[in-house]
C-alpha positions as CSV (number, residue, x, y, z in Angstrom):
1,M,43.9,-58.8,-17.0
2,G,45.6,-59.4,-13.7
3,Q,44.6,-60.8,-10.3
4,T,41.1,-59.4,-10.1
5,D,40.4,-59.4,-13.9
6,T,39.6,-55.7,-13.5
7,L,36.7,-55.6,-11.0
8,L,33.8,-53.9,-12.7
9,Q,32.2,-52.7,-9.5
10,E,30.7,-49.4,-10.5
11,R,30.0,-47.8,-13.9
12,P,29.8,-44.0,-14.3
13,S,26.4,-42.9,-13.2
14,Q,23.8,-42.1,-15.9
15,S,21.4,-40.9,-13.2
16,V,19.9,-37.4,-13.2
17,V,21.2,-35.5,-10.1
18,T,18.2,-34.7,-7.9
19,T,17.8,-31.0,-6.9
20,D,15.3,-31.7,-4.1
21,N,16.9,-30.0,-1.1
22,S,13.9,-30.1,1.1
23,A,14.4,-30.9,4.7
24,E,12.5,-34.2,4.5
25,N,14.4,-35.4,1.4
26,L,17.8,-34.6,2.9
27,Y,16.9,-36.3,6.2
28,D,15.6,-39.4,4.4
29,K,18.7,-39.7,2.3
30,C,21.0,-39.4,5.4
31,Q,18.9,-42.0,7.1
32,S,19.3,-44.4,4.2
33,L,23.1,-43.8,4.2
34,A,23.3,-44.5,7.9
35,R,21.3,-47.7,7.7
36,N,23.7,-49.5,5.4
37,L,27.1,-50.0,6.8
38,W,28.5,-49.3,3.3
39,W,29.2,-45.9,4.7
40,S,31.8,-47.3,7.2
41,W,34.4,-47.9,4.5
42,H,33.7,-44.7,2.4
43,P,35.7,-41.8,3.9
44,E,33.7,-39.2,2.0
45,V,30.5,-40.4,3.7
46,I,32.2,-40.6,7.1
47,N,33.4,-37.0,6.6
48,L,29.9,-36.0,5.7
49,F,28.5,-37.3,9.0
50,R,31.4,-35.8,10.9
51,D,30.8,-32.4,9.4
52,L,27.2,-32.4,10.7
53,D,28.6,-32.1,14.3
54,P,32.3,-33.1,14.8
55,I,32.1,-33.1,18.6
56,R,29.0,-35.2,18.9
57,W,30.2,-37.5,16.2
58,R,33.2,-38.4,18.4
59,Q,31.2,-38.6,21.6
60,L,28.7,-41.0,20.0
61,D,31.4,-43.4,18.9
62,H,31.0,-42.4,15.2
63,N,27.4,-43.7,15.1
64,P,25.4,-41.9,12.4
65,I,22.0,-43.2,13.5
66,A,22.5,-41.9,17.0
67,L,23.8,-38.6,15.6
68,L,20.8,-38.1,13.3
69,K,18.5,-38.6,16.2
70,E,19.7,-35.3,17.5
71,F,18.7,-33.5,14.3
72,T,15.2,-32.6,13.1
73,P,14.9,-32.4,9.4
74,E,14.8,-28.6,9.7
75,R,18.0,-28.5,11.7
76,L,19.7,-30.9,9.3
77,E,18.7,-28.6,6.4
78,M,20.1,-25.6,8.3
79,R,23.4,-27.3,9.0
80,S,23.6,-28.5,5.4
81,T,23.2,-24.9,4.3
82,E,26.0,-23.8,6.6
83,M,28.4,-26.5,5.6
84,V,27.3,-26.6,1.9
85,L,26.5,-30.3,2.2
86,F,23.6,-30.6,-0.2
87,S,25.6,-32.0,-3.2
88,R,27.6,-34.3,-1.0
89,I,24.5,-35.8,0.5
90,H,22.9,-36.3,-2.9
91,H,26.1,-37.7,-4.4
92,S,26.7,-40.2,-1.5
93,Y,23.1,-41.4,-1.6
94,R,23.3,-41.9,-5.4
95,Q,26.6,-43.8,-5.0
96,L,25.0,-46.2,-2.4
97,K,22.0,-46.9,-4.6
98,E,24.1,-47.6,-7.7
99,Y,26.5,-49.8,-5.7
100,V,23.7,-51.9,-4.2
101,S,21.8,-52.3,-7.4
102,N,24.8,-52.8,-9.7
103,S,25.7,-56.5,-9.1
104,A,25.6,-57.6,-12.7
105,H,29.0,-55.9,-13.5
106,T,31.1,-57.3,-10.7
107,W,33.9,-59.9,-10.4
108,G,31.4,-62.2,-8.7
109,A,29.0,-62.0,-11.5
110,T,31.7,-63.3,-13.8
111,H,33.4,-65.8,-11.6
112,A,30.8,-67.0,-9.1
113,G,27.7,-67.3,-11.3
114,V,26.8,-70.7,-9.9
115,L,26.2,-69.0,-6.6
116,G,23.7,-66.5,-8.0
117,A,20.6,-68.5,-7.2
118,M,22.0,-70.2,-4.2
119,P,24.4,-68.0,-2.3
120,V,27.1,-68.8,0.3
121,A,25.8,-68.8,3.9
122,Y,28.7,-67.5,6.0
123,F,28.5,-68.3,9.7
124,S,30.5,-66.6,12.4
125,A,30.1,-66.0,16.1
126,E,31.2,-62.4,15.8
127,F,31.4,-59.7,13.2
128,G,33.6,-56.6,13.5
129,I,32.4,-54.2,11.0
130,H,32.6,-50.8,12.7
131,E,33.1,-49.6,16.3
132,S,29.5,-48.3,16.4
133,V,28.2,-51.9,16.1
134,P,29.7,-53.7,19.1
135,I,29.1,-57.4,18.2
136,Y,32.8,-58.4,18.1
137,S,35.6,-59.0,20.5
138,G,38.8,-59.1,18.4
139,G,40.6,-60.6,15.5
140,L,38.1,-63.3,14.5
141,G,35.3,-60.8,14.4
142,V,37.2,-58.2,12.4
143,L,38.3,-60.9,10.0
144,S,34.6,-61.9,9.5
145,G,33.6,-58.3,9.0
146,D,36.4,-57.8,6.4
147,H,35.3,-61.1,4.7
148,I,31.7,-60.0,4.1
149,K,32.9,-56.5,3.1
150,G,35.2,-58.1,0.6
151,A,32.4,-60.3,-0.7
152,S,30.2,-57.2,-1.0
153,G,32.8,-55.3,-3.1
154,L,33.4,-58.3,-5.4
155,G,29.7,-59.0,-5.8
156,V,30.1,-62.6,-4.5
157,P,26.6,-63.8,-3.7
158,L,26.8,-64.3,0.1
159,V,24.6,-63.9,3.2
160,A,26.0,-63.8,6.7
161,I,24.7,-65.3,9.9
162,G,25.7,-64.3,13.5
163,L,24.3,-63.5,16.9
164,F,23.1,-60.2,18.2
165,Y,24.8,-59.4,21.5
166,S,22.8,-56.7,23.3
167,Q,25.8,-56.0,25.6
168,G,28.5,-56.9,23.2
169,Y,32.0,-57.4,24.6
170,F,33.0,-55.5,27.7
171,K,34.3,-52.0,28.1
172,Q,37.7,-52.1,29.7
173,H,38.8,-49.8,32.5
174,L,42.1,-50.0,34.4
175,D,42.3,-49.0,38.0
176,Q,45.1,-47.2,39.8
177,D,47.1,-50.4,40.0
178,G,46.7,-51.2,36.3
179,Y,44.2,-54.1,36.9
180,Q,41.6,-54.6,34.2
181,G,37.9,-54.1,35.1
182,E,35.0,-55.0,32.9
183,E,31.8,-53.1,32.3
184,Y,28.9,-54.3,30.2
185,L,26.7,-51.7,28.6
186,E,23.3,-52.3,27.0
187,T,23.3,-51.3,23.4
188,K,20.2,-49.4,22.2
189,V,18.8,-51.4,19.3
190,D,17.2,-48.3,17.8
191,N,20.7,-46.8,17.5
192,L,21.9,-49.7,15.3
193,P,21.3,-50.1,11.6
194,M,19.0,-53.1,12.1
195,E,15.5,-54.0,11.3
196,P,13.4,-57.2,11.8
197,A,14.1,-59.7,9.1
198,I,10.8,-60.7,7.3
199,S,10.0,-64.3,6.7
200,T,8.3,-65.7,3.7
201,D,4.9,-65.4,5.4
202,G,5.4,-61.6,5.6
203,L,5.9,-61.6,9.4
204,P,9.1,-60.9,11.5
205,A,11.2,-64.0,11.3
206,T,11.5,-66.2,14.4
207,I,13.0,-69.6,15.0
208,Q,12.5,-72.4,17.6
209,I,15.0,-75.1,18.6
210,E,14.0,-78.1,20.6
211,T,16.2,-79.3,23.5
212,R,15.6,-82.0,26.1
213,T,14.8,-79.3,28.6
214,G,12.4,-77.2,26.5
215,P,12.5,-75.1,23.4
216,L,14.8,-72.1,22.7
217,H,13.3,-69.2,20.7
218,A,15.1,-66.4,18.8
219,K,14.1,-63.5,16.6
220,V,16.1,-62.5,13.5
221,W,17.5,-59.1,12.8
222,L,18.7,-57.8,9.4
223,M,21.8,-55.6,9.1
224,R,22.9,-54.4,5.6
225,V,26.6,-54.4,4.9
226,G,26.9,-53.1,1.3
227,R,25.5,-55.8,-0.9
228,V,25.6,-58.4,1.8
229,N,22.7,-59.1,4.2
230,L,23.8,-60.0,7.8
231,Y,21.2,-61.9,9.8
232,L,21.6,-61.8,13.6
233,L,19.7,-64.1,16.0
234,D,18.5,-62.6,19.3
235,C,17.2,-64.7,22.2
236,D,15.7,-61.8,24.1
237,V,12.1,-62.8,23.1
238,E,8.9,-63.8,24.9
239,G,8.6,-67.6,25.3
240,N,12.2,-68.0,26.6
241,L,13.0,-68.5,30.2
242,P,14.6,-65.5,31.9
243,E,18.1,-67.0,31.7
244,D,17.6,-67.8,28.0
245,R,16.5,-64.3,27.3
246,E,20.0,-63.3,28.4
247,L,21.6,-66.1,26.3
248,T,22.9,-63.8,23.5
249,S,23.4,-60.7,25.6
250,R,27.2,-61.1,26.0
251,L,29.9,-62.3,23.6
252,Y,32.0,-65.2,25.0
253,G,30.5,-64.9,28.4
254,G,29.1,-67.5,30.8
255,D,29.9,-71.2,31.3
256,E,30.0,-74.2,29.0
257,R,26.3,-74.5,29.1
258,T,25.9,-71.0,27.9
259,R,28.5,-71.5,25.2
260,I,26.8,-74.7,23.8
261,R,23.4,-73.0,23.8
262,Q,24.8,-69.9,22.0
263,E,26.4,-72.2,19.4
264,L,23.2,-74.2,19.1
265,V,21.4,-70.9,18.3
266,L,24.1,-69.8,15.8
267,G,24.4,-73.1,14.0
268,V,21.0,-74.8,14.1
269,G,19.1,-71.6,14.6
270,G,21.0,-69.9,11.8
271,V,20.0,-72.6,9.3
272,K,16.4,-72.5,10.4
273,A,16.4,-68.7,10.1
274,L,17.6,-68.9,6.5
275,Q,14.9,-71.4,5.7
276,S,12.2,-69.1,7.2
277,L,13.5,-66.3,5.0
278,G,13.3,-68.4,1.9
279,I,17.1,-68.5,1.4
280,S,18.5,-71.8,0.0
281,P,22.3,-71.6,0.3
282,G,24.4,-73.4,-2.2
283,V,27.3,-73.5,0.2
284,H,27.6,-73.2,4.0
285,H,30.9,-71.7,5.2
286,L,31.6,-72.3,8.9
287,N,34.1,-69.7,10.1
288,E,35.6,-71.6,13.1
289,G,33.9,-74.3,15.1
290,H,31.3,-72.2,16.9
291,S,28.8,-72.8,14.1
292,A,29.6,-76.5,13.4
293,F,26.1,-77.6,14.5
294,A,24.8,-76.0,11.3
295,P,25.4,-78.9,8.9
296,L,23.4,-81.2,11.3
297,E,20.3,-79.1,10.7
298,V,21.0,-79.0,7.0
299,I,21.3,-82.8,7.0
300,R,17.9,-83.0,8.8
301,Q,16.3,-80.8,6.2
302,A,17.7,-82.8,3.4
303,M,16.4,-86.0,4.9
304,Q,13.0,-84.5,5.4
305,E,12.7,-82.9,2.0
306,D,14.5,-85.4,-0.2
307,G,13.9,-88.7,1.6
308,L,17.6,-89.3,2.0
309,K,19.0,-91.6,4.7
310,F,21.4,-90.0,7.2
311,D,24.6,-91.2,5.6
312,E,23.5,-90.1,2.2
313,A,22.4,-86.7,3.4
314,L,25.7,-86.3,5.3
315,R,27.8,-87.0,2.2
316,E,25.7,-84.5,0.2
317,V,25.8,-81.8,2.8
318,A,29.5,-82.2,3.6
319,R,30.3,-81.7,-0.1
320,R,28.7,-78.3,0.1
321,T,30.2,-77.3,3.4
322,V,33.4,-75.2,3.8
323,F,35.1,-75.2,7.2
324,T,37.8,-72.7,8.3
325,T,39.8,-73.3,11.5
326,H,41.6,-70.4,13.1
327,T,43.0,-71.9,16.3
328,P,46.4,-73.6,16.4
329,V,46.2,-74.1,20.2
330,P,44.4,-77.3,21.3
331,A,42.9,-75.6,24.4
332,G,41.2,-73.0,22.1
333,H,38.8,-75.5,20.5
334,D,35.3,-75.8,22.2
335,R,34.7,-79.1,23.8
336,F,31.5,-80.3,25.6
337,D,30.7,-83.4,27.7
338,G,28.1,-85.9,26.7
339,T,25.5,-84.7,29.1
340,L,25.4,-81.2,27.5
341,V,25.4,-82.6,24.0
342,E,22.5,-84.9,24.8
343,E,20.5,-82.1,26.5
344,H,20.9,-79.8,23.5
345,L,21.3,-82.0,20.5
346,G,19.2,-85.0,21.6
347,P,16.0,-84.0,19.8
348,L,18.0,-83.2,16.6
349,A,19.7,-86.6,16.8
350,D,16.2,-88.3,17.1
351,S,15.2,-86.5,13.9
352,L,18.4,-87.7,12.2
353,G,17.7,-91.2,13.3
354,I,21.0,-91.6,15.1
355,S,21.8,-92.6,18.6
356,S,23.4,-90.4,21.2
357,E,26.6,-92.4,20.8
358,Q,26.6,-91.9,17.1
359,L,26.2,-88.2,17.6
360,M,29.0,-88.0,20.1
361,G,31.2,-90.0,17.7
362,L,30.8,-87.2,15.1
363,G,32.6,-84.9,17.6
364,R,35.3,-87.3,18.6
365,V,38.6,-88.1,17.0
366,E,38.1,-91.7,18.2
367,P,34.3,-92.2,17.9
368,Q,34.1,-95.1,20.3
369,N,36.2,-93.5,23.0
370,E,33.7,-92.7,25.7
371,K,36.3,-90.7,27.7
372,E,36.8,-88.3,24.8
373,S,34.7,-85.1,24.9
374,F,32.7,-83.7,22.0
375,C,34.9,-81.2,20.0
376,M,33.3,-78.6,17.7
377,T,36.3,-78.5,15.4
378,V,36.2,-82.3,14.9
379,L,32.5,-82.0,14.0
380,G,33.3,-79.2,11.5
381,L,36.0,-81.2,9.9
382,K,33.9,-84.3,9.7
383,L,30.9,-82.5,8.2
384,S,32.8,-80.6,5.5
385,R,34.8,-81.6,2.4
386,Q,36.5,-78.2,2.0
387,A,38.6,-77.4,5.1
388,N,41.3,-74.7,5.4
389,A,43.6,-73.1,7.8
390,V,44.3,-69.3,7.6
391,S,48.0,-69.2,6.6
392,S,50.6,-71.5,5.1
393,L,52.3,-72.3,8.4
394,H,48.9,-72.7,10.1
395,G,48.1,-75.2,7.5
396,H,51.1,-77.4,8.5
397,V,50.2,-77.0,12.2
398,S,46.5,-77.9,11.6
399,R,47.4,-81.0,9.5
400,R,49.7,-82.2,12.2
401,M,47.1,-81.4,15.0
402,W,44.2,-83.2,13.3
403,S,46.1,-86.0,11.6
404,H,44.5,-88.6,13.9
405,L,41.2,-88.0,12.1
406,W,42.8,-89.6,9.0
407,P,45.2,-92.2,10.4
408,W,45.5,-93.9,7.0
409,R,47.0,-90.8,5.4
410,V,50.5,-89.3,5.8
411,E,50.5,-85.8,7.2
412,E,51.1,-84.0,3.9
413,E,47.9,-85.6,2.5
414,I,45.6,-84.5,5.4
415,P,42.7,-82.7,3.6
416,I,43.2,-79.3,5.3
417,G,44.6,-76.7,3.0
418,H,45.1,-73.0,3.6
419,I,43.8,-69.6,2.5
420,T,45.8,-66.8,4.1
421,N,43.7,-64.1,5.7
422,G,43.6,-60.6,4.3
423,V,42.2,-57.2,5.3
424,H,39.6,-55.0,3.7
425,I,41.7,-52.2,2.3
426,P,39.0,-49.4,2.2
427,S,38.2,-50.0,5.9
428,W,41.8,-49.7,7.1
429,L,43.5,-47.4,4.6
430,A,43.8,-43.9,6.1
431,W,42.1,-41.1,4.1
432,Q,45.4,-39.3,3.7
433,M,47.1,-42.4,2.3
434,K,44.2,-43.0,-0.1
435,Q,44.6,-39.4,-1.4
436,L,48.3,-40.1,-1.9
437,Y,47.5,-43.2,-3.9
438,D,44.8,-41.4,-5.8
439,R,47.3,-38.8,-6.9
440,N,50.0,-41.2,-8.0
441,F,48.3,-44.5,-9.0
442,E,46.3,-45.0,-12.2
443,A,42.7,-43.9,-12.2
444,G,40.4,-46.6,-10.8
445,W,43.1,-48.3,-8.9
446,M,40.7,-49.3,-6.1
447,S,38.7,-51.5,-8.4
448,R,42.0,-53.4,-9.1
449,M,43.4,-53.4,-5.6
450,G,44.1,-57.2,-5.8
451,E,46.5,-56.8,-8.7
452,P,50.2,-56.7,-7.9
453,E,50.9,-54.3,-10.8
454,V,48.7,-51.6,-9.2
455,W,50.9,-51.3,-6.1
456,Q,54.2,-51.1,-8.0
457,E,53.4,-47.4,-8.7
458,I,54.4,-46.7,-5.1
459,H,58.1,-46.7,-6.2
460,R,57.4,-43.7,-8.4
461,V,56.0,-41.6,-5.6
462,D,58.2,-38.8,-4.2
463,P,59.8,-40.0,-0.9
464,G,59.1,-36.7,0.6
465,E,55.4,-37.0,-0.1
466,I,55.2,-40.4,1.5
467,W,57.1,-39.2,4.6
468,E,55.0,-36.1,4.9
469,T,51.8,-38.1,4.7
470,H,53.0,-40.7,7.3
471,S,54.2,-37.9,9.6
472,A,50.7,-36.3,9.4
473,L,49.1,-39.6,10.4
474,K,51.5,-40.0,13.2
475,N,50.6,-36.6,14.6
476,L,46.9,-37.5,14.4
477,L,47.6,-40.8,16.3
478,I,49.5,-38.9,19.1
479,G,46.7,-36.4,19.4
480,F,44.2,-39.2,19.7
481,V,46.4,-41.0,22.4
482,R,46.8,-37.9,24.4
483,R,43.0,-37.3,24.5
484,R,42.4,-40.9,25.6
485,L,45.1,-40.9,28.2
486,S,43.9,-37.6,29.8
487,R,40.4,-39.1,30.0
488,Q,41.7,-42.2,31.6
489,C,43.5,-40.1,34.2
490,R,40.3,-38.0,34.9
491,R,38.2,-41.2,35.2
492,R,40.6,-42.5,37.8
493,G,40.4,-39.3,39.8
494,E,44.0,-38.4,39.4
495,D,45.3,-34.9,40.1
496,D,45.5,-32.2,37.5
497,S,49.3,-32.6,37.1
498,R,48.7,-36.2,35.9
499,V,46.0,-35.1,33.5
500,E,48.2,-32.3,32.1
501,A,51.1,-34.7,31.7
502,A,49.0,-37.1,29.7
503,R,48.1,-34.2,27.3
504,R,51.8,-33.8,26.5
505,V,52.9,-37.5,26.4
506,L,54.7,-38.9,23.3
507,D,56.8,-37.0,20.7
508,P,55.9,-37.1,17.0
509,N,59.6,-37.0,16.1
510,V,60.4,-40.2,18.0
511,L,60.4,-43.7,16.5
512,T,57.0,-45.1,17.6
513,I,56.2,-48.7,18.0
514,G,52.7,-50.1,18.3
515,F,51.5,-53.3,20.0
516,A,47.8,-54.0,20.2
517,R,45.9,-57.3,20.4
518,R,44.2,-59.8,22.7
519,F,46.3,-60.3,25.8
520,A,46.6,-64.1,25.6
521,T,49.8,-65.3,27.2
522,Y,51.2,-66.9,24.1
523,K,51.3,-63.5,22.4
524,R,53.9,-62.5,25.0
525,A,52.9,-58.8,25.3
526,A,55.5,-58.1,27.9
527,L,58.4,-59.7,26.1
528,I,59.9,-56.2,25.4
529,L,60.1,-55.7,29.2
530,S,62.4,-58.6,29.8
531,D,65.4,-56.4,30.4
532,L,64.3,-53.0,31.8
533,D,67.7,-51.6,32.1
534,R,68.5,-52.3,28.4
535,L,65.0,-51.0,27.5
536,N,65.6,-47.8,29.4
537,E,68.8,-47.2,27.4
538,L,67.0,-47.8,24.2
539,M,64.0,-45.6,24.9
540,N,65.9,-42.7,26.4
541,A,68.9,-42.6,24.1
542,P,69.7,-38.8,23.8
543,H,69.5,-38.6,20.0
544,R,67.7,-41.7,19.0
545,P,64.9,-42.4,21.5
546,V,62.0,-44.9,21.1
547,Q,58.4,-44.9,22.4
548,L,55.8,-47.6,22.6
549,I,52.0,-47.5,22.5
550,V,50.2,-50.5,23.8
551,S,46.5,-51.5,23.8
552,G,44.5,-54.7,24.2
553,K,42.1,-56.7,26.3
554,A,42.3,-59.9,28.3
555,H,39.4,-62.2,28.6
556,P,37.6,-61.6,31.9
557,K,38.6,-65.0,33.2
558,D,42.2,-64.8,32.0
559,E,44.1,-63.8,35.1
560,P,47.6,-64.3,33.5
561,G,46.5,-62.0,30.6
562,K,45.3,-59.4,33.1
563,E,48.7,-59.6,34.8
564,L,50.4,-58.8,31.5
565,I,48.2,-55.7,31.1
566,K,49.0,-54.6,34.6
567,Q,52.7,-55.0,34.0
568,L,52.7,-52.8,30.9
569,A,50.2,-50.3,32.2
570,N,52.2,-49.8,35.3
571,C,55.2,-48.7,33.3
572,R,53.7,-45.2,33.7
573,H,54.8,-45.4,37.4
574,D,58.4,-46.1,36.4
575,E,60.2,-42.8,36.0
576,R,62.5,-44.2,33.3
577,L,59.5,-45.3,31.1
578,T,56.6,-43.0,32.2
579,N,56.8,-40.9,29.0
580,R,58.0,-43.7,26.8
581,I,55.4,-46.5,27.3
582,V,51.6,-45.7,27.3
583,F,48.6,-48.0,27.6
584,V,45.4,-47.0,25.8
585,E,42.3,-48.5,27.4
586,D,39.4,-50.2,25.7
587,Y,40.9,-51.6,22.6
588,D,38.4,-51.6,19.7
589,I,38.2,-51.0,16.0
590,N,38.6,-47.3,16.5
591,V,41.7,-47.6,18.6
592,G,43.1,-50.2,16.2
593,R,42.5,-47.9,13.2
594,H,44.4,-45.0,14.8
595,L,47.3,-47.3,15.7
596,V,47.7,-49.1,12.4
597,Q,47.5,-45.8,10.5
598,G,50.0,-43.9,12.6
599,V,52.8,-46.0,14.2
600,D,56.2,-46.5,12.5
601,V,56.6,-50.1,13.5
602,W,54.2,-52.8,14.4
603,L,55.5,-55.3,17.0
604,N,54.3,-58.9,17.0
605,N,56.1,-61.5,19.1
606,P,53.9,-64.6,19.7
607,R,55.4,-68.0,20.5
608,R,55.8,-69.6,17.1
609,P,53.7,-71.4,15.7
610,L,50.8,-70.3,17.8
611,E,49.7,-67.3,15.7
612,A,47.3,-68.8,13.2
613,S,47.5,-65.7,10.9
614,G,47.2,-62.3,12.4
615,T,45.9,-59.4,10.3
616,S,46.8,-56.3,12.3
617,G,50.2,-56.2,10.6
618,Q,48.6,-56.3,7.2
619,K,46.7,-53.1,8.0
620,I,50.0,-51.5,8.9
621,V,51.3,-52.2,5.4
622,L,48.6,-50.2,3.7
623,N,49.5,-47.1,5.7
624,G,53.2,-47.2,5.3
625,G,54.2,-48.7,8.7
626,L,56.7,-51.5,8.9
627,N,56.3,-54.9,10.6
628,M,58.7,-56.3,13.2
629,S,57.4,-59.8,13.8
630,V,58.2,-63.4,14.7
631,L,58.1,-65.5,11.5
632,D,54.7,-66.8,12.4
633,G,51.2,-66.7,10.8
634,W,51.0,-64.4,7.7
635,W,54.5,-62.9,8.3
636,A,56.2,-66.3,7.7
637,E,55.1,-66.1,4.1
638,A,55.3,-62.3,3.7
639,F,58.8,-61.3,4.9
640,N,61.4,-61.2,2.1
641,G,64.3,-59.4,3.8
642,T,63.5,-55.9,2.4
643,N,59.9,-55.3,3.4
644,G,60.2,-55.3,7.2
645,F,62.0,-57.0,10.1
646,A,62.0,-60.6,11.3
647,I,62.4,-61.7,14.9
648,G,64.3,-65.0,14.8
649,K,64.9,-67.4,12.1
650,G,61.6,-69.2,11.9
651,T,62.4,-71.8,14.5
652,Q,61.4,-72.4,18.1
653,H,63.1,-74.2,21.0
654,V,61.4,-77.1,22.7
655,D,61.8,-75.2,26.0
656,E,59.5,-72.2,26.1
657,S,61.7,-70.3,28.5
658,V,64.6,-70.7,26.2
659,S,62.5,-69.5,23.2
660,D,61.3,-66.5,25.2
661,A,64.8,-65.4,26.3
662,R,66.2,-65.9,22.8
663,D,63.4,-63.9,21.1
664,A,63.6,-61.1,23.7
665,K,67.3,-60.8,23.0
666,E,66.5,-60.7,19.3
667,V,64.0,-57.9,19.8
668,Y,66.6,-55.8,21.5
669,Q,69.3,-56.5,18.9
670,M,66.9,-55.8,16.1
671,L,66.1,-52.4,17.5
672,E,69.7,-51.5,18.4
673,E,71.3,-52.7,15.2
674,K,68.8,-52.3,12.4
675,I,65.5,-50.5,13.2
676,I,66.8,-47.5,15.2
677,P,69.8,-46.7,13.0
678,L,67.7,-47.0,9.8
679,Y,64.9,-44.8,11.1
680,Y,67.3,-42.0,12.3
681,D,69.6,-42.1,9.3
682,L,68.5,-38.8,7.7
683,D,69.7,-37.2,4.4
684,I,70.3,-33.5,3.8
685,D,66.6,-33.0,3.4
686,G,65.8,-34.6,6.7
687,L,64.4,-37.8,5.1
688,P,65.2,-41.3,6.2
689,R,65.7,-42.6,2.6
690,G,66.5,-46.2,3.6
691,W,63.4,-46.4,5.8
692,I,61.2,-44.9,3.1
693,K,62.5,-47.4,0.6
694,M,61.6,-50.2,2.9
695,M,58.1,-48.6,3.3
696,M,57.8,-48.7,-0.5
697,N,58.9,-52.3,-0.6
698,S,56.4,-53.3,2.0
699,I,53.5,-51.7,0.2
700,S,54.4,-53.0,-3.3
701,T,55.0,-56.6,-2.2
702,L,52.3,-57.0,0.5
703,A,49.3,-54.7,0.0
704,W,47.7,-56.6,-2.8
705,R,48.6,-60.1,-1.6
706,F,47.1,-59.7,1.9
707,S,43.9,-58.0,1.0
708,A,40.4,-59.3,1.7
709,H,39.6,-59.1,-2.0
710,R,42.4,-61.6,-2.7
711,M,41.2,-63.7,0.2
712,V,37.5,-63.8,-0.9
713,M,38.5,-64.5,-4.5
714,D,40.6,-67.5,-3.2
715,Y,37.6,-68.8,-1.2
716,T,35.4,-68.3,-4.2
717,R,37.6,-70.1,-6.7
718,T,38.9,-72.9,-4.5
719,S,36.0,-73.5,-2.1
720,Y,32.7,-71.9,-2.9
721,V,32.4,-72.6,-6.6
722,P,33.7,-76.2,-6.3
723,A,31.4,-76.9,-3.4
724,A,28.4,-75.5,-5.3
725,G,29.3,-77.1,-8.6
726,G,31.4,-80.1,-7.8
727,L,34.5,-78.8,-9.6
728,S,38.0,-79.9,-8.4
729,C,40.0,-77.5,-6.4
730,D,43.4,-76.8,-4.9
731,M,43.2,-75.4,-1.3
732,N,46.9,-74.6,-1.1
733,V,46.6,-71.0,-2.1
734,V,48.7,-68.1,-0.9
């Protein structure tokens, strides 16, 4: 049957189409659609909301709840009459209801039955589901969002646990000198698709966590993401000290004490929340070390309920715990000193019947080494029996990094496998590309998107049709960038000539490169600026020019990252590059979506092997763009010589400066000798046939393989089901 065994996600509706077009009925149905984030990956529903008021839709950051607040039922009925929306509203509402209720005919029902009564509990510090729900900062959050969307589509029984950040991550604004400023805005809860989660006693769920300095309290919100319930803990409640009411207000903000308290709420509080809701997970999946305190609370509950001793409970809980590490950089793993651990975990250690030193030992590579701090990743690895990295190369890096935890094993036998990340195709696939696939692929192809055979149909598509679709998306991207740049100029108070120039920047006929990600120094955002004279020649070549669109944020405390942003943003002051390199402020899911759908080439040049996986380049594939990347993360196992471009040969010099210089030279040579000639080599019809062939090769070889559906199926088969049922597994899946 193929990779997905033909996902039976939705059967043809047997429902009777309602004819109730009353104002109240239409309004209620639109509210129901808006309050389940299922709409965010269904273009027909997005278009429905947009058609209600296109201008306000854009101004409100594509938030349907905020939009509907500006409508009375009567006004909605009038607008529906004007735009002939009645049947679209009824159809979308019926689709949602059928989707949510139809879990018996899914891939998960067939392959993950053991999880039906006791679902997977998926913990993550952030979830990037849609730009209108700002509880994410970047790649980890978007990966978490794609994971639970994939689980929803497959029907894998799963609930998700995170934190509600009332101010989210910061809004980015650059000043005249290109320096990043941060602004935190309060999110209106009533503009979000959330409601209080109800505990088994019929009251809004709350939790309490004991610490040495007093209790921490949190309430629990419920957010619906298709078939998946996402529970978010919020410390802004009565009973908390003023500083603790602010504890969950900002993502990745504050000092180490703030961080450990957030992670205590996420891990221990998350487990307590599930207990109060009457949910008994069969598996706990810890997405990165932020939630590694969770198994300690599960152990405590097992000791209390089943009379187990600590060591017995630990073994049982670890067997049912899955841990995913995303960080190949030692400095990226959270570490805390003994004083902070004792203050926050001391009461829990007392309940577990272990000493402070025993507790510290769980977070140390060398348990008796008093000079070693407490590491959340070490704790996660020790309290799980299913551990994985997020790409094949990252698996090798992680086994080497943590080999000291298993000194009696050779590196190849360290029990950390890998499951390579993937992206949620419906969320990142442009509507225009979906229509192209719908016209040329077999009917129902989206229910089989994880099967290689489905994507081979791309080779039968007319090259002109692919190029026309890509060109339309590129024009949409350039229009978006022009609007954003002109607003940036106006906000900085620049004169009208600057604003007008921003409205004309970029050329849809020019080879366009995209670079957007977190501005950590190892990602080497400014590598392409290494030789400005050579870059000038490339970008301003008379007949074969190049242009670059850049976006991304640096952590507020990362001054080197801010300097990189400044360096790239200030290219607008260089007469040679002012119309060739642009920086789009406030990188988020919306900006990322436009970029991955419209650029020709996606540039990724981290220092190898510091990119654990990376998923932005996978989104490019879906929309016909090509990757130009260092052979790191996912690209190290994706590149085959005909589906994109590789920077380097998959090696790195021991001297970082040598590696940087070598890779910069490779970037320029790749552009000069391969990318630019191939892009501008047009046939008599004006089509770059060689380029289009590479686009087809990229789609056919990579789209299915690096999808969230494939990723979640791998987790289910090799981690979730074995953890719940005790079956053997092989973590080395690609």
